[in-house]
A tleap script that builds the chain and sets N, CA, C and O, in Angstrom:
source leaprc.protein.ff14SB
mol = sequence {
  NMET THR ALA TYR GLN PHE ALA THR GLU ALA
  VAL SER GLN GLY HIE GLU ILE TYR ARG VAL
  PHE PHE TYR GLY ASP GLY VAL LEU ASN ALA
  ASN SER LEU SER VAL ALA PRO GLN ASP GLU
  ILE ASN LEU SER GLU ALA TRP ASP GLU PHE
  LEU LYS ASN ASN GLY ILE ASP SER VAL ALA
  CYS VAL SER SER ALA LEU VAL ARG GLY ILE
  LEU ASP PHE ASP GLU SER THR ARG HIE GLU
  MET ALA SER VAL SER LEU PHE LYS SER THR
  GLN ILE ALA GLY LEU GLY GLN LEU VAL ASP
  ALA ALA LEU HIE SER GLU ARG LEU VAL SER
  PHE CGLY
}
set mol.1.N position { 18.752 37.293 151.564 }
set mol.1.CA position { 17.401 36.810 151.765 }
set mol.1.C position { 16.905 36.075 150.517 }
set mol.1.O position { 16.128 35.126 150.631 }
set mol.2.N position { 17.339 36.497 149.342 }
set mol.2.CA position { 16.862 35.909 148.098 }
set mol.2.C position { 17.170 34.419 148.008 }
set mol.2.O position { 16.302 33.641 147.610 }
set mol.3.N position { 18.370 34.006 148.365 }
set mol.3.CA position { 18.740 32.595 148.303 }
set mol.3.C position { 17.864 31.776 149.260 }
set mol.3.O position { 17.417 30.680 148.923 }
set mol.4.N position { 17.631 32.316 150.435 }
set mol.4.CA position { 16.782 31.629 151.416 }
set mol.4.C position { 15.360 31.487 150.874 }
set mol.4.O position { 14.764 30.414 150.968 }
set mol.5.N position { 14.820 32.557 150.312 }
set mol.5.CA position { 13.465 32.512 149.758 }
set mol.5.C position { 13.390 31.519 148.598 }
set mol.5.O position { 12.421 30.770 148.478 }
set mol.6.N position { 14.406 31.518 147.753 }
set mol.6.CA position { 14.451 30.580 146.633 }
set mol.6.C position { 14.454 29.143 147.142 }
set mol.6.O position { 13.693 28.305 146.659 }
set mol.7.N position { 15.308 28.865 148.113 }
set mol.7.CA position { 15.430 27.504 148.643 }
set mol.7.C position { 14.140 27.033 149.300 }
set mol.7.O position { 13.703 25.905 149.072 }
set mol.8.N position { 13.532 27.883 150.108 }
set mol.8.CA position { 12.296 27.474 150.783 }
set mol.8.C position { 11.172 27.250 149.782 }
set mol.8.O position { 10.378 26.321 149.932 }
set mol.9.N position { 11.104 28.095 148.768 }
set mol.9.CA position { 10.068 27.938 147.745 }
set mol.9.C position { 10.311 26.675 146.919 }
set mol.9.O position { 9.367 25.949 146.604 }
set mol.10.N position { 11.552 26.414 146.574 }
set mol.10.CA position { 11.876 25.205 145.801 }
set mol.10.C position { 11.448 23.950 146.561 }
set mol.10.O position { 10.833 23.054 145.982 }
set mol.11.N position { 11.766 23.883 147.834 }
set mol.11.CA position { 11.390 22.720 148.644 }
set mol.11.C position { 9.870 22.628 148.778 }
set mol.11.O position { 9.309 21.534 148.712 }
set mol.12.N position { 9.207 23.758 148.964 }
set mol.12.CA position { 7.742 23.730 149.118 }
set mol.12.C position { 7.052 23.248 147.840 }
set mol.12.O position { 5.931 22.742 147.892 }
set mol.13.N position { 7.725 23.407 146.689 }
set mol.13.CA position { 7.161 22.941 145.421 }
set mol.13.C position { 7.609 21.522 145.072 }
set mol.13.O position { 7.350 21.040 143.969 }
set mol.14.N position { 8.285 20.848 146.019 }
set mol.14.CA position { 8.647 19.458 145.832 }
set mol.14.C position { 10.025 19.204 145.243 }
set mol.14.O position { 10.370 18.057 144.959 }
set mol.15.N position { 10.810 20.241 145.056 }
set mol.15.CA position { 12.166 20.063 144.534 }
set mol.15.C position { 13.100 19.609 145.651 }
set mol.15.O position { 12.878 19.913 146.824 }
set mol.16.N position { 14.131 18.887 145.279 }
set mol.16.CA position { 15.116 18.408 146.248 }
set mol.16.C position { 16.371 19.266 146.157 }
set mol.16.O position { 16.832 19.590 145.062 }
set mol.17.N position { 16.912 19.626 147.294 }
set mol.17.CA position { 18.177 20.353 147.349 }
set mol.17.C position { 19.214 19.390 147.905 }
set mol.17.O position { 19.096 18.922 149.037 }
set mol.18.N position { 20.216 19.101 147.111 }
set mol.18.CA position { 21.266 18.150 147.506 }
set mol.18.C position { 22.170 18.754 148.587 }
set mol.18.O position { 22.477 18.106 149.588 }
set mol.19.N position { 22.585 19.993 148.370 }
set mol.19.CA position { 23.480 20.638 149.334 }
set mol.19.C position { 23.405 22.146 149.171 }
set mol.19.O position { 23.241 22.659 148.064 }
set mol.20.N position { 23.528 22.843 150.284 }
set mol.20.CA position { 23.710 24.294 150.277 }
set mol.20.C position { 25.175 24.535 150.595 }
set mol.20.O position { 25.696 24.023 151.586 }
set mol.21.N position { 25.832 25.313 149.756 }
set mol.21.CA position { 27.252 25.620 149.957 }
set mol.21.C position { 27.389 27.120 150.152 }
set mol.21.O position { 27.189 27.900 149.221 }
set mol.22.N position { 27.730 27.513 151.368 }
set mol.22.CA position { 27.923 28.926 151.682 }
set mol.22.C position { 29.367 29.304 151.370 }
set mol.22.O position { 30.304 28.634 151.805 }
set mol.23.N position { 29.537 30.399 150.603 }
set mol.23.CA position { 30.854 30.824 150.142 }
set mol.23.C position { 30.969 32.340 150.283 }
set mol.23.O position { 29.960 33.041 150.212 }
set mol.24.N position { 32.172 32.850 150.479 }
set mol.24.CA position { 32.354 34.292 150.633 }
set mol.24.C position { 31.551 34.785 151.828 }
set mol.24.O position { 31.500 34.123 152.865 }
set mol.25.N position { 30.922 35.952 151.681 }
set mol.25.CA position { 30.111 36.486 152.777 }
set mol.25.C position { 28.907 35.609 153.093 }
set mol.25.O position { 28.286 35.763 154.145 }
set mol.26.N position { 28.573 34.692 152.196 }
set mol.26.CA position { 27.455 33.783 152.441 }
set mol.26.C position { 27.641 32.914 153.670 }
set mol.26.O position { 26.664 32.438 154.248 }
set mol.27.N position { 28.903 32.699 154.080 }
set mol.27.CA position { 29.143 31.885 155.276 }
set mol.27.C position { 28.571 32.543 156.524 }
set mol.27.O position { 28.363 31.878 157.538 }
set mol.28.N position { 28.319 33.834 156.454 }
set mol.28.CA position { 27.727 34.528 157.609 }
set mol.28.C position { 26.338 33.983 157.925 }
set mol.28.O position { 25.840 34.164 159.036 }
set mol.29.N position { 25.712 33.317 156.959 }
set mol.29.CA position { 24.411 32.681 157.196 }
set mol.29.C position { 24.510 31.486 158.127 }
set mol.29.O position { 23.492 31.010 158.630 }
set mol.30.N position { 25.711 30.994 158.364 }
set mol.30.CA position { 25.909 29.849 159.251 }
set mol.30.C position { 26.452 30.273 160.612 }
set mol.30.O position { 26.862 29.427 161.406 }
set mol.31.N position { 26.457 31.568 160.885 }
set mol.31.CA position { 26.997 32.106 162.132 }
set mol.31.C position { 25.949 32.042 163.249 }
set mol.31.O position { 24.956 32.769 163.219 }
set mol.32.N position { 26.173 31.189 164.205 }
set mol.32.CA position { 25.221 31.022 165.304 }
set mol.32.C position { 25.277 32.164 166.313 }
set mol.32.O position { 24.430 32.239 167.203 }
set mol.33.N position { 26.246 33.043 166.191 }
set mol.33.CA position { 26.385 34.146 167.142 }
set mol.33.C position { 25.794 35.457 166.633 }
set mol.33.O position { 25.871 36.475 167.321 }
set mol.34.N position { 25.208 35.446 165.441 }
set mol.34.CA position { 24.632 36.689 164.925 }
set mol.34.C position { 23.294 36.968 165.601 }
set mol.34.O position { 22.532 36.054 165.918 }
set mol.35.N position { 23.032 38.239 165.811 }
set mol.35.CA position { 21.781 38.675 166.435 }
set mol.35.C position { 21.148 39.712 165.522 }
set mol.35.O position { 21.781 40.709 165.174 }
set mol.36.N position { 19.910 39.481 165.138 }
set mol.36.CA position { 19.194 40.416 164.262 }
set mol.36.C position { 18.403 41.410 165.105 }
set mol.36.O position { 18.000 41.094 166.224 }
set mol.37.N position { 18.180 42.611 164.573 }
set mol.37.CA position { 17.297 43.553 165.264 }
set mol.37.C position { 15.920 42.933 165.473 }
set mol.37.O position { 15.512 42.049 164.720 }
set mol.38.N position { 15.210 43.396 166.491 }
set mol.38.CA position { 13.922 42.795 166.840 }
set mol.38.C position { 12.906 42.838 165.711 }
set mol.38.O position { 12.039 41.968 165.629 }
set mol.39.N position { 12.997 43.826 164.847 }
set mol.39.CA position { 12.003 43.952 163.782 }
set mol.39.C position { 12.439 43.296 162.475 }
set mol.39.O position { 11.806 43.503 161.439 }
set mol.40.N position { 13.519 42.503 162.513 }
set mol.40.CA position { 14.006 41.812 161.325 }
set mol.40.C position { 14.114 40.319 161.586 }
set mol.40.O position { 14.276 39.884 162.726 }
set mol.41.N position { 14.023 39.550 160.524 }
set mol.41.CA position { 14.204 38.103 160.626 }
set mol.41.C position { 15.686 37.816 160.874 }
set mol.41.O position { 16.556 38.456 160.283 }
set mol.42.N position { 15.961 36.863 161.738 }
set mol.42.CA position { 17.340 36.417 161.931 }
set mol.42.C position { 17.597 35.378 160.852 }
set mol.42.O position { 17.238 34.210 160.997 }
set mol.43.N position { 18.221 35.820 159.773 }
set mol.43.CA position { 18.417 34.963 158.610 }
set mol.43.C position { 19.264 33.737 158.931 }
set mol.43.O position { 19.032 32.660 158.382 }
set mol.44.N position { 20.240 33.895 159.811 }
set mol.44.CA position { 21.071 32.759 160.199 }
set mol.44.C position { 20.239 31.681 160.879 }
set mol.44.O position { 20.375 30.496 160.572 }
set mol.45.N position { 19.382 32.091 161.798 }
set mol.45.CA position { 18.513 31.128 162.479 }
set mol.45.C position { 17.514 30.509 161.508 }
set mol.45.O position { 17.202 29.322 161.599 }
set mol.46.N position { 17.015 31.324 160.577 }
set mol.46.CA position { 16.065 30.804 159.587 }
set mol.46.C position { 16.720 29.730 158.718 }
set mol.46.O position { 16.121 28.684 158.464 }
set mol.47.N position { 17.956 29.988 158.260 }
set mol.47.CA position { 18.680 28.982 157.479 }
set mol.47.C position { 18.884 27.713 158.303 }
set mol.47.O position { 18.661 26.607 157.809 }
set mol.48.N position { 19.303 27.868 159.548 }
set mol.48.CA position { 19.562 26.716 160.407 }
set mol.48.C position { 18.309 25.850 160.540 }
set mol.48.O position { 18.375 24.631 160.379 }
set mol.49.N position { 17.189 26.464 160.829 }
set mol.49.CA position { 15.933 25.720 160.979 }
set mol.49.C position { 15.521 25.056 159.666 }
set mol.49.O position { 15.113 23.894 159.657 }
set mol.50.N position { 15.628 25.785 158.565 }
set mol.50.CA position { 15.272 25.246 157.259 }
set mol.50.C position { 16.116 24.013 156.926 }
set mol.50.O position { 15.587 22.986 156.501 }
set mol.51.N position { 17.420 24.126 157.120 }
set mol.51.CA position { 18.321 23.015 156.808 }
set mol.51.C position { 18.026 21.798 157.680 }
set mol.51.O position { 17.967 20.674 157.182 }
set mol.52.N position { 17.841 22.021 158.979 }
set mol.52.CA position { 17.547 20.911 159.899 }
set mol.52.C position { 16.197 20.281 159.579 }
set mol.52.O position { 16.086 19.058 159.492 }
set mol.53.N position { 15.182 21.102 159.404 }
set mol.53.CA position { 13.827 20.589 159.178 }
set mol.53.C position { 13.693 19.811 157.875 }
set mol.53.O position { 12.834 18.938 157.752 }
set mol.54.N position { 14.539 20.126 156.909 }
set mol.54.CA position { 14.448 19.474 155.605 }
set mol.54.C position { 15.571 18.471 155.347 }
set mol.54.O position { 15.653 17.895 154.263 }
set mol.55.N position { 16.432 18.264 156.340 }
set mol.55.CA position { 17.513 17.289 156.214 }
set mol.55.C position { 18.459 17.597 155.066 }
set mol.55.O position { 18.934 16.684 154.390 }
set mol.56.N position { 18.734 18.869 154.841 }
set mol.56.CA position { 19.583 19.286 153.727 }
set mol.56.C position { 21.024 19.440 154.214 }
set mol.56.O position { 21.290 20.084 155.229 }
set mol.57.N position { 21.935 18.838 153.473 }
set mol.57.CA position { 23.358 18.964 153.755 }
set mol.57.C position { 23.773 20.416 153.528 }
set mol.57.O position { 23.347 21.049 152.563 }
set mol.58.N position { 24.607 20.934 154.426 }
set mol.58.CA position { 25.030 22.321 154.331 }
set mol.58.C position { 26.510 22.426 154.657 }
set mol.58.O position { 26.994 21.836 155.623 }
set mol.59.N position { 27.226 23.193 153.828 }
set mol.59.CA position { 28.667 23.354 153.976 }
set mol.59.C position { 29.020 24.834 153.927 }
set mol.59.O position { 28.493 25.583 153.104 }
set mol.60.N position { 29.915 25.243 154.813 }
set mol.60.CA position { 30.508 26.577 154.761 }
set mol.60.C position { 31.944 26.413 154.288 }
set mol.60.O position { 32.697 25.607 154.835 }
set mol.61.N position { 32.319 27.174 153.276 }
set mol.61.CA position { 33.679 27.125 152.740 }
set mol.61.C position { 34.678 27.440 153.851 }
set mol.61.O position { 34.552 28.455 154.536 }
set mol.62.N position { 35.664 26.573 154.024 }
set mol.62.CA position { 36.605 26.714 155.128 }
set mol.62.C position { 37.365 28.032 155.055 }
set mol.62.O position { 37.505 28.710 156.074 }
set mol.63.N position { 37.853 28.408 153.900 }
set mol.63.CA position { 38.607 29.659 153.782 }
set mol.63.C position { 37.739 30.869 154.104 }
set mol.63.O position { 38.155 31.768 154.835 }
set mol.64.N position { 36.539 30.883 153.554 }
set mol.64.CA position { 35.618 31.994 153.794 }
set mol.64.C position { 35.193 32.059 155.259 }
set mol.64.O position { 35.084 33.141 155.836 }
set mol.65.N position { 34.956 30.901 155.848 }
set mol.65.CA position { 34.485 30.857 157.229 }
set mol.65.C position { 35.560 31.320 158.216 }
set mol.65.O position { 35.293 32.145 159.090 }
set mol.66.N position { 36.753 30.795 158.072 }
set mol.66.CA position { 37.805 31.118 159.047 }
set mol.66.C position { 38.141 32.602 159.060 }
set mol.66.O position { 38.316 33.186 160.129 }
set mol.67.N position { 38.232 33.210 157.905 }
set mol.67.CA position { 38.589 34.624 157.853 }
set mol.67.C position { 37.479 35.503 158.446 }
set mol.67.O position { 37.732 36.645 158.831 }
set mol.68.N position { 36.263 34.977 158.519 }
set mol.68.CA position { 35.140 35.721 159.086 }
set mol.68.C position { 34.806 35.287 160.509 }
set mol.68.O position { 33.774 35.677 161.055 }
set mol.69.N position { 35.678 34.480 161.107 }
set mol.69.CA position { 35.496 34.070 162.500 }
set mol.69.C position { 34.408 33.045 162.710 }
set mol.69.O position { 33.847 32.958 163.802 }
set mol.70.N position { 34.097 32.273 161.696 }
set mol.70.CA position { 33.083 31.230 161.829 }
set mol.70.C position { 33.812 29.903 161.973 }
set mol.70.O position { 34.451 29.419 161.039 }
set mol.71.N position { 33.702 29.330 163.157 }
set mol.71.CA position { 34.486 28.155 163.509 }
set mol.71.C position { 33.604 27.031 164.032 }
set mol.71.O position { 32.658 27.264 164.783 }
set mol.72.N position { 33.928 25.804 163.622 }
set mol.72.CA position { 33.315 24.636 164.248 }
set mol.72.C position { 34.219 24.233 165.417 }
set mol.72.O position { 35.213 24.903 165.697 }
set mol.73.N position { 33.876 23.154 166.084 }
set mol.73.CA position { 34.649 22.746 167.262 }
set mol.73.C position { 36.108 22.452 166.912 }
set mol.73.O position { 37.023 22.890 167.610 }
set mol.74.N position { 36.312 21.709 165.829 }
set mol.74.CA position { 37.678 21.335 165.441 }
set mol.74.C position { 38.540 22.557 165.115 }
set mol.74.O position { 39.683 22.648 165.561 }
set mol.75.N position { 37.996 23.488 164.342 }
set mol.75.CA position { 38.759 24.691 163.982 }
set mol.75.C position { 38.979 25.581 165.190 }
set mol.75.O position { 40.037 26.196 165.325 }
set mol.76.N position { 38.000 25.654 166.062 }
set mol.76.CA position { 38.142 26.450 167.281 }
set mol.76.C position { 39.266 25.892 168.153 }
set mol.76.O position { 40.069 26.649 168.699 }
set mol.77.N position { 39.318 24.591 168.276 }
set mol.77.CA position { 40.370 23.932 169.058 }
set mol.77.C position { 41.725 24.105 168.381 }
set mol.77.O position { 42.711 24.441 169.036 }
set mol.78.N position { 41.773 23.879 167.087 }
set mol.78.CA position { 43.032 23.965 166.341 }
set mol.78.C position { 43.655 25.357 166.424 }
set mol.78.O position { 44.875 25.491 166.509 }
set mol.79.N position { 42.823 26.383 166.399 }
set mol.79.CA position { 43.317 27.762 166.430 }
set mol.79.C position { 43.290 28.365 167.836 }
set mol.79.O position { 43.526 29.560 168.017 }
set mol.80.N position { 42.998 27.515 168.829 }
set mol.80.CA position { 42.972 27.918 170.233 }
set mol.80.C position { 42.063 29.113 170.476 }
set mol.80.O position { 42.441 30.083 171.133 }
set mol.81.N position { 40.857 29.022 169.931 }
set mol.81.CA position { 39.856 30.068 170.095 }
set mol.81.C position { 38.899 29.673 171.216 }
set mol.81.O position { 38.806 28.503 171.588 }
set mol.82.N position { 38.205 30.647 171.735 }
set mol.82.CA position { 37.377 30.439 172.924 }
set mol.82.C position { 35.991 29.860 172.640 }
set mol.82.O position { 35.361 29.319 173.548 }
set mol.83.N position { 35.501 29.960 171.401 }
set mol.83.CA position { 34.133 29.508 171.180 }
set mol.83.C position { 33.920 28.949 169.776 }
set mol.83.O position { 34.757 29.076 168.883 }
set mol.84.N position { 32.766 28.330 169.636 }
set mol.84.CA position { 32.316 27.787 168.355 }
set mol.84.C position { 31.216 28.721 167.861 }
set mol.84.O position { 30.335 29.104 168.631 }
set mol.85.N position { 31.262 29.087 166.587 }
set mol.85.CA position { 30.267 30.022 166.065 }
set mol.85.C position { 29.485 29.465 164.869 }
set mol.85.O position { 28.698 30.188 164.258 }
set mol.86.N position { 29.691 28.206 164.536 }
set mol.86.CA position { 29.020 27.587 163.398 }
set mol.86.C position { 27.800 26.805 163.872 }
set mol.86.O position { 27.886 26.026 164.821 }
set mol.87.N position { 26.665 27.015 163.210 }
set mol.87.CA position { 25.489 26.212 163.521 }
set mol.87.C position { 25.790 24.741 163.274 }
set mol.87.O position { 26.547 24.406 162.363 }
set mol.88.N position { 25.208 23.869 164.071 }
set mol.88.CA position { 25.436 22.439 163.920 }
set mol.88.C position { 24.822 21.879 162.634 }
set mol.88.O position { 25.150 20.765 162.226 }
set mol.89.N position { 23.942 22.639 162.003 }
set mol.89.CA position { 23.335 22.191 160.752 }
set mol.89.C position { 24.307 22.290 159.577 }
set mol.89.O position { 24.022 21.793 158.487 }
set mol.90.N position { 25.444 22.928 159.799 }
set mol.90.CA position { 26.404 23.177 158.729 }
set mol.90.C position { 27.776 22.650 159.145 }
set mol.90.O position { 28.143 22.693 160.319 }
set mol.91.N position { 28.514 22.160 158.172 }
set mol.91.CA position { 29.879 21.721 158.430 }
set mol.91.C position { 30.846 22.616 157.669 }
set mol.91.O position { 30.459 23.255 156.691 }
set mol.92.N position { 32.072 22.666 158.099 }
set mol.92.CA position { 33.112 23.408 157.397 }
set mol.92.C position { 33.868 22.429 156.506 }
set mol.92.O position { 34.282 21.361 156.956 }
set mol.93.N position { 34.044 22.801 155.236 }
set mol.93.CA position { 34.764 21.949 154.282 }
set mol.93.C position { 35.257 22.817 153.130 }
set mol.93.O position { 35.018 24.024 153.092 }
set mol.94.N position { 35.939 22.185 152.207 }
set mol.94.CA position { 36.521 22.899 151.081 }
set mol.94.C position { 35.644 22.894 149.841 }
set mol.94.O position { 34.523 22.386 149.843 }
set mol.95.N position { 36.194 23.477 148.782 }
set mol.95.CA position { 35.472 23.596 147.520 }
set mol.95.C position { 35.150 22.251 146.876 }
set mol.95.O position { 34.292 22.177 145.996 }
set mol.96.N position { 35.824 21.195 147.303 }
set mol.96.CA position { 35.512 19.865 146.797 }
set mol.96.C position { 34.057 19.503 147.050 }
set mol.96.O position { 33.456 18.770 146.264 }
set mol.97.N position { 33.484 20.006 148.138 }
set mol.97.CA position { 32.075 19.732 148.443 }
set mol.97.C position { 31.151 20.439 147.453 }
set mol.97.O position { 30.066 19.946 147.147 }
set mol.98.N position { 31.589 21.598 146.955 }
set mol.98.CA position { 30.809 22.287 145.926 }
set mol.98.C position { 30.861 21.502 144.618 }
set mol.98.O position { 29.842 21.337 143.947 }
set mol.99.N position { 32.040 21.024 144.262 }
set mol.99.CA position { 32.191 20.210 143.052 }
set mol.99.C position { 31.340 18.944 143.167 }
set mol.99.O position { 30.651 18.571 142.217 }
set mol.100.N position { 31.386 18.288 144.318 }
set mol.100.CA position { 30.577 17.092 144.546 }
set mol.100.C position { 29.091 17.391 144.375 }
set mol.100.O position { 28.359 16.614 143.762 }
set mol.101.N position { 28.655 18.517 144.918 }
set mol.101.CA position { 27.244 18.893 144.794 }
set mol.101.C position { 26.873 19.105 143.338 }
set mol.101.O position { 25.801 18.689 142.898 }
set mol.102.N position { 27.758 19.752 142.586 }
set mol.102.CA position { 27.487 19.995 141.167 }
set mol.102.C position { 27.382 18.676 140.399 }
set mol.102.O position { 26.544 18.539 139.508 }
set mol.103.N position { 28.226 17.717 140.741 }
set mol.103.CA position { 28.215 16.420 140.065 }
set mol.103.C position { 26.976 15.597 140.387 }
set mol.103.O position { 26.538 14.787 139.571 }
set mol.104.N position { 26.407 15.801 141.576 }
set mol.104.CA position { 25.253 15.022 142.010 }
set mol.104.C position { 23.922 15.744 141.828 }
set mol.104.O position { 22.881 15.261 142.272 }
set mol.105.N position { 23.962 16.890 141.180 }
set mol.105.CA position { 22.749 17.692 141.032 }
set mol.105.C position { 22.425 17.936 139.567 }
set mol.105.O position { 23.298 17.928 138.699 }
set mol.106.N position { 21.162 18.149 139.330 }
set mol.106.CA position { 20.710 18.473 137.979 }
set mol.106.C position { 21.069 19.912 137.619 }
set mol.106.O position { 21.363 20.224 136.465 }
set mol.107.N position { 21.039 20.787 138.635 }
set mol.107.CA position { 21.328 22.199 138.420 }
set mol.107.C position { 22.160 22.739 139.591 }
set mol.107.O position { 22.077 22.246 140.716 }
set mol.108.N position { 22.948 23.748 139.296 }
set mol.108.CA position { 23.699 24.474 140.321 }
set mol.108.C position { 23.243 25.930 140.233 }
set mol.108.O position { 23.376 26.570 139.191 }
set mol.109.N position { 22.711 26.436 141.324 }
set mol.109.CA position { 22.216 27.812 141.355 }
set mol.109.C position { 23.117 28.595 142.300 }
set mol.109.O position { 23.414 28.153 143.410 }
set mol.110.N position { 23.546 29.766 141.838 }
set mol.110.CA position { 24.461 30.596 142.630 }
set mol.110.C position { 23.837 31.968 142.865 }
set mol.110.O position { 23.257 32.567 141.960 }
set mol.111.N position { 23.968 32.447 144.087 }
set mol.111.CA position { 23.505 33.791 144.445 }
set mol.111.C position { 24.699 34.573 144.949 }
set mol.111.O position { 25.570 34.011 145.614 }
set mol.112.N position { 24.756 35.829 144.653 }
set mol.112.CA position { 25.878 36.603 145.182 }
set mol.112.C position { 26.189 37.761 144.431 }
set mol.112.O position { 27.115 38.492 144.780 }
savepdb mol mol.pdb
quit
């Protein structure tokens, strides 16, 4: 929740976020199949809406995502799986996207 709160507050104060890179268990934030209890915020849905509403590029680490069953259409087809579990606001890619974000950003903030 902390990373989400940080990101929303940063944007509300006029800061620009070049890219969100989900890594390790963080890729679970891009899981469109997660369901939160009724009395809790669905953090995955909140991230999806935030990213879409603010036009922020979002990447889930391919290694982290696949091992946790988070698949886009291409990976689902390639591995002959029955469904797609990645929000459309996020793409699956490698660590090169994290390096690119670091090169194009003034700061790199990591939570975990």
